[in-house]
N, C-alpha and C positions, 0 to 999 in steps of 0.2 A: 541406555542412552541411545538417542537416534543417531544413525550413521550419516544421514543426509541433512540438508537444510530444507525444512518444510515451513512454508509461510502461507497464511490465509488472510483473506479479507473477510468482513462479515458477509453473509449472504444477503443481498439487497432485496427489498420488498418489491415484488413483481409489479404492484400497482403504481409505484412511484416512477417519476421521470428522473433519469439520471441527471445530477447537477454537479456543481463544482466540488461539493463535499464528497460525493461518491467517487467522482473522478480522482480526487486527491488521494483517497485511501488506496484506490486501485493502482494509481501511478506509483505511489510510495512502495507498495508491495512489489510492483514490477521492477523498480529500481533496485530493491534489495535482492530480488531473485536474480536479476542480471549480474549484479555485483558478485553474488556468491557463485554463479555459473562461471564467471570470468576467473574467480579464484580457484576453480577446479572442483567445487563441491557439487555432488549430486543434489539436484534441486527439484522440489515439488512446489508449485505455486498454484493455489486453489482460489477460485472465486465462484460466485454462483447466485442463485435466486431462491428466496423464501416464498413459496407459492400456496400455502394453505391459510385457512382462517376465515373469520366472519366477513372481513371487508372484501376479500376476493370473491366469496360467495355472493355477497350483495352486489358487487360490481357486475358479476356475470348475469345475475337475475335482471339487473337494470338493462343490460344489453341484450337480454333474452337469448343468451347462448350458454353452453355447457362451461362450467368453471375451467376445465382442462383446456378447452379451446381458447377461452379468455387468456389463460396463462401463456399458451403457445403464441398468441398474437402479441402479447406484451413483451415477451422475452427478447426479441430482436432489438428492442430499443437499447438494451444493455450490450448484447453481443456485438452489434454493429458499431457501437461507440468504442468498445474495448479494442476492436480491430483498428478503428480509426486512430486511437490513441497509442497504437503500437504496444498493446499489452500482450506479454508473452506467457500467459497462463498455460499451465499444463493440463488443467482440468477445469471444467465448468459444470458445477453440480446444480441440479434442480430438485427441490424436495418432493416433486411429484414423480420422480424416476423410481422404477421398480427396485433398483439396487438399494436405494435409500429407505423406501418403505419397509423392505424386509429387515434391514438393520434396526430400524426404530422399533418394529414389533418384537424382534428378538430381544432388544434391550428392555423394553417394557416388561416382557415376561420374566426376564432374568432379575430385574429389580423387584418385581412382585414375588418371585420365588425366594429372594433374599429376605423377604419380610419387610421391605421398605416402602410398600404401597398399601394403603388401607382405605376403606370406604367410610364416608361420613356425610351427614347432612349439614349443609352450610347455609347460613343466612347472612347476607351482607350487601354492600353497595358494589354494583358491577359497572365498570366503565366500558361501554360498547366500543368507543374509539380505540381504547388500549387493549380490548379483549381480555380483561382480567378483573378480578375482585380488587377493590382498593379500600384503604382504611378511611375512617372519618376525617383524619387529619389531611390525607391526600385529597379527599373530596372538597374540603374547605380551601385548599390551596388555589382553586380555580383553574388548575392546569388540565383538568380532565373534562371531556365533553360527554354528552349522552349518558348520564349516570342514572341507573335504576336499581331499585331494591329487588334482590332475587333470593329465593329460597329453593335450593335444589340439592339432590344427592350427587356427590361427586367422589372421585378418587384423589387421594392426597399422597404426595411423596414425602417421606420422613426426612426433610432437609435439616430439621433441628438436630437430628441425631449426629450430624457431622460438623456441627458448629465449632466445637473445640479443635477437632482435627484440622479444620480449615484455618483457624487462627494460628495454630502451631506451624502449619505448612507455610503460611505467609511470612511469619516471623523468622522461620529458619531458611527461607529462600528469598533473599532481598530482591532478586531480579524477577520474581514471579509476577508481580504487578508493577508496571512502570507507566509513567514516571513516579517518583517517590510520593508526590502529593496525592496521587490517585490511590496508592497503596494505603496511605493514612486515612483516606476517605472510607475505604472498605473496612479497615480495622475499626474505625469509628462506628460504622454501620453495624458491625458484628459485636459491639459492646451491649447492644440491646438483644433480648431473647429473639432467636430466629424462628419465624413461623414456618410451618410445613407448607409445601407448595401444592396448590390445586392443579392437577395435571390432566384433567379430563373435561370434556364438554358434552352434554347430552345431545344425541343426534336430533332430538326433537327441536333443538334450538340451532344447532350447527352440524351439518353433515359433511362439509368440505374439509376433511382432515384424515389422518391415518387412524384406522379403527383400532381400538384396544384389543389385543389378542385374547384377553380374558373376559371381555364384555362387549358384545356386538352392538349394544345400544349407545355406545360412547365413542367419541374420537379423542385423540390426544391433544393437549394444549399446544398451541403453535410453537412456543419456545422449547418445549421438551422435544419436539420434532426438529426444530431448526438447528439447535446447537449440535445435535448428533452428526450433522453433515461433515464436521471436521474429521470424525473417525471413519465415516462411510467412505469418503474419498481416499483415505489412507489405507483402505483395504480391510477394515475390521470385520470379522466374521465372514470374510471372503477369501483372503489369502494371508495366513499368519506371517509368511516370509516378507510379503510386501508391507504389512502393517508394522512389523518389527523394524523394518528399515527406515520408516518415516516417523513413527510415533515414539516419543512425544514431539508435538509440533514445536518448532523453534520459536515462532511468533504467531500469535493471533493479533492482527492489527484491527483495532476497533475505534469508533468515535466514542467520546467520553459519555455520551447519553445512553450507551448500552453496557456500561461498566458492571452494574450489579448482576445482570443476567450472566455475563461472562466470568465474573470473578467470584460469584456466590453460587448461583444455580448450577453452572456447568461443573465446577470442581466437586460439588457434593454429589452430583450424578455420577461422576467418574469414580469417586470414593466408593459409592455403592456397588459399582461394577468391578472394582479392584483394578482399574486401569490407571497408569501413571498420569499425572497432571501435565498440561503443556508447560514448556520451560518458561515462557513469558507471554503475558497478556499486555499489550502496549496500547494505551488509550491516548490518541492524539486529540488536539483541540479542534475548535470550530473555525470555519472561515466566516469572518464578520464583514458586513457592509455597514460602515459607521460603527455603531455600538451593538447592533442586533445581529443575531445568528441568521444566516441565510435560511429562509424558510418559505415554503409555498404559500402559507397563509398571509405572510407580509408581502409576498410578491417581489422579494429582492434576490431571487435565485438567479445566478448567472449560469447560462447554459454553455458548457465547455465547447459545444459544437460551434457556437458563434465565434468564439475566440480562435479556434483552430482554423475555421474557414478564412478568417481575416489575417492571421499571423503565422499559421503553421503549427504543427503538433509540438515539435521539440522546444520552441521558445515558451510554450505554455507549460510543458513539463518542467523546464528549467526554473521558471518563475515560481511555480508551486513548491518545488523542492528547496529553492534558495530562500524563499520568503518566510516560511513557517519554521519556528523553533519547535521541534517535536515535543508535543505534550502541552503546548500553550496555544491560545487562540491567535489568529492572525487576521489582519485587515486586508481586504482586497479592494484596490482602487485601480481604475484604468490608468490613472496617472502614474502610479507606482509600477504598474506592469510595463508601460512604455519607457519609463525612465530606466528600469532595470534592463530591459531589452537593449536600448540604445547604448547605455554605458558599458555593460558587461559583454554583450554578445556582438553588437555592431562595432563599437569603438575598440574594445580590447581584443576580442578573439578573432572576429571576422577580418578586422583591419590588419592584424598581424599576418594572417594567412595571405591576404592579397599583396601586402608589401613584400613578403618573402618570395612568393611565387613570381611576382612581376620582376623583381630584381634578378632572380635566377634565370628567368626566360630571356631577359634583356642582355645579361652579361655572361651567362654560362651555357648558352644554347638550350636552356630548359632542362639541363642535367644537374642533379644534385652535386655540388662541389665536394672534393675530397678534403677533409679537415687535416691541416698540418700541425705545426707546433702552436699550441694555444697560448693566448695572452692571459693575464690575470683575470680580466673581466670575462673572457670565455670560460675560464675554469670556475669562476664564481657561479655562473649559471649552471654549469655541469654539476657542481657540488649540490646546489639546491635541487636540481633535477633528480639526483640520486637519492636524496633524502625524502622527496615529496611522496612517493608511493606509500612508504611506511606510515607517514603522518596521516595521509588520506584514509588508508585502510583502518588505522586505529580509530579514527573519528567515525567512519562508516559502521564499524563493528560496535561502537558505543552509541549508535543511533543519533549521532550529531551530524546529520546530512548537510544542514545549512553551513556548518563550520567547515566540513570537508570541501564543499563547493567553493567557499570563500578562500581556502588555502590554495586551491587550483588557480582561481582567478587572480590571487595575489602574485602567484608565480608568473602567470601570463603578463600581468602589469609590469613586473620586474623585467621581463624579456623585452617588452615594448620600450621601457626606459633604457635598457641596454642598447637597443637599436638606435634610439635617439642620440645617446652619448657617443656611440661609435660610428654612426653615419656611414654604413657600408656603401651607400649610393655615391658618396664622395670618395671614400677610401679605395673603391674599385679602380679608380683612375691611376692611383699611385702604387697600390699593393694588392694585386688581384687575389693572391693567396690568403692574405689576412682578411680581406673582405669575404672570401669564400668560407673561412673559419666562422665568421659571425653569422653568415647565412645558414651554414650547416647547423650551428648551435641553436639558432632561432627556429629552424625547421624541425630539429629534434625535440625542442621544447614544445612546439606545436603538436607534434606527434604524441608525445607523452601526455600533454593536456587533453588531447582528443581521446586517448585510450582511457584515461581516468574519468572523463566525463561521459564516456559511451553508455553506461547504464542509465544516465539521466537523459541524454539526447542521442539515442541510437542511430537515427538517420543522418542528422547533420554531421556528426562525428565520422560516420562512414564516408560521407562525401569528402571530408577533409583528408581522411586517410587514403582515399582513392586518388585525390589530387596529388598527394605526396608519394603515390605509388607504393604504399605500405600494405603488407598483409599481417593479420594477427593482432593480438592485443597485449603484446609483451610490455611489461611495466619497467623493465630494466633500461638504463640509459645507454644510448649509442646504437639503437636498432634501425635508425634511418640509414638507408644504403646509398653511399656515394656512387655516382655513375648511373643511377636510375633516372629515367626521364619523367618529368612532371606531367600530369594529365590536366587537361582543361577542366575548369569547373565554373559553375555559376557563382555569383557573390553569395557567400555563406549566410550572412545576416544583413540584408539590405536595411538601411536605417528607416525607422518609422518617422515620417514627417509629423 
């Protein structure tokens, strides 16, 4: 078993422009990585780029530059955005790196030596856009462009050899493919005989790839190269100690469109190598605009940069995590974004902070009041606050992030209601100590809410904790220190008009 928490995103295609779908997967991985770090787990969070293949070679030829230079110029579109989105990845892998090429060649040789690669002549329909051979049925579906008939000698991986082993593994490990409906999809796919996988491309047709160690006239198929990134970064064939501390991965996060490659190709490759399978492959849904998937060809892709520039990083992170039920598709509209921001962040969360700090500054010289004997309503909030972390942690561990966020926001709404009902702004004139109890309790509820939301909104919650003069991310109740002075702060979430 792996000792740490190891989470990966897919490696993104270097030619693509990052959009809300890629941003979503990366933010999701970041939230889970931060959550696990806060829980005290050693964490490795990996993301990166897929830089080989036909389309990269063609794009470089078109620009009249070397493919490596093309990749080097494209990569910052991703790294700059991840920085801007406060992504806390521990590693960023590029498939053109030496460490990765060495591992891929080592694996190809090992799979060959195991008798799982053979040479054969193949004639069939080849989709240039997908860079793979396709079936007649796939060709008829109309989903593939640039189809041509090809006859060539290639190397094949005996994927079919591991079909039964894979079915058995899926059935005996219910969490291996999540959510459930994706697991059923793969089991349905595996009811048909599994074909072997063509894992080479002749250099005469494509030379931008990793050369086969046993035949210098061929490079490896881009997926056989790309999937291996997950074990390269964990230290496979570089450091046994490092590899054993991270592998098997806790989660491979992927979009549902690359489920087959991750849930069929990848496990069979690992079976051939005798390496344990990842603990879970989690396929999330798509972000839709209306009823269609966001896609470059339709031109309905939202650039996360535009949203960030207008509204800030943390509100965008919050919306994406709150709005999508993991595993299902979700609809993005500007209207729902603004509504969610104004109701949850401006009205509920930001408003509570400004209320509490304004009243403490006005009536207690800006110093957090000492709680005395608590009333029933004070104790009701305290009881909820003590129970909340357990509920949130269980939901986060169950990959129900939207429900975890909703629990936190329900708690914040309860505290706002408690403020309304007890009106400390009136009470302070008659009973300063009782009003102090209410403000301390509400302040502590804010602190706890900020700690629990910090993986989702790392920067704005840090601002809130600074305003309350709090250090650390302790989830136990009562960590707000009486006698500490409040710090000045900007409005946390100014309303969007």
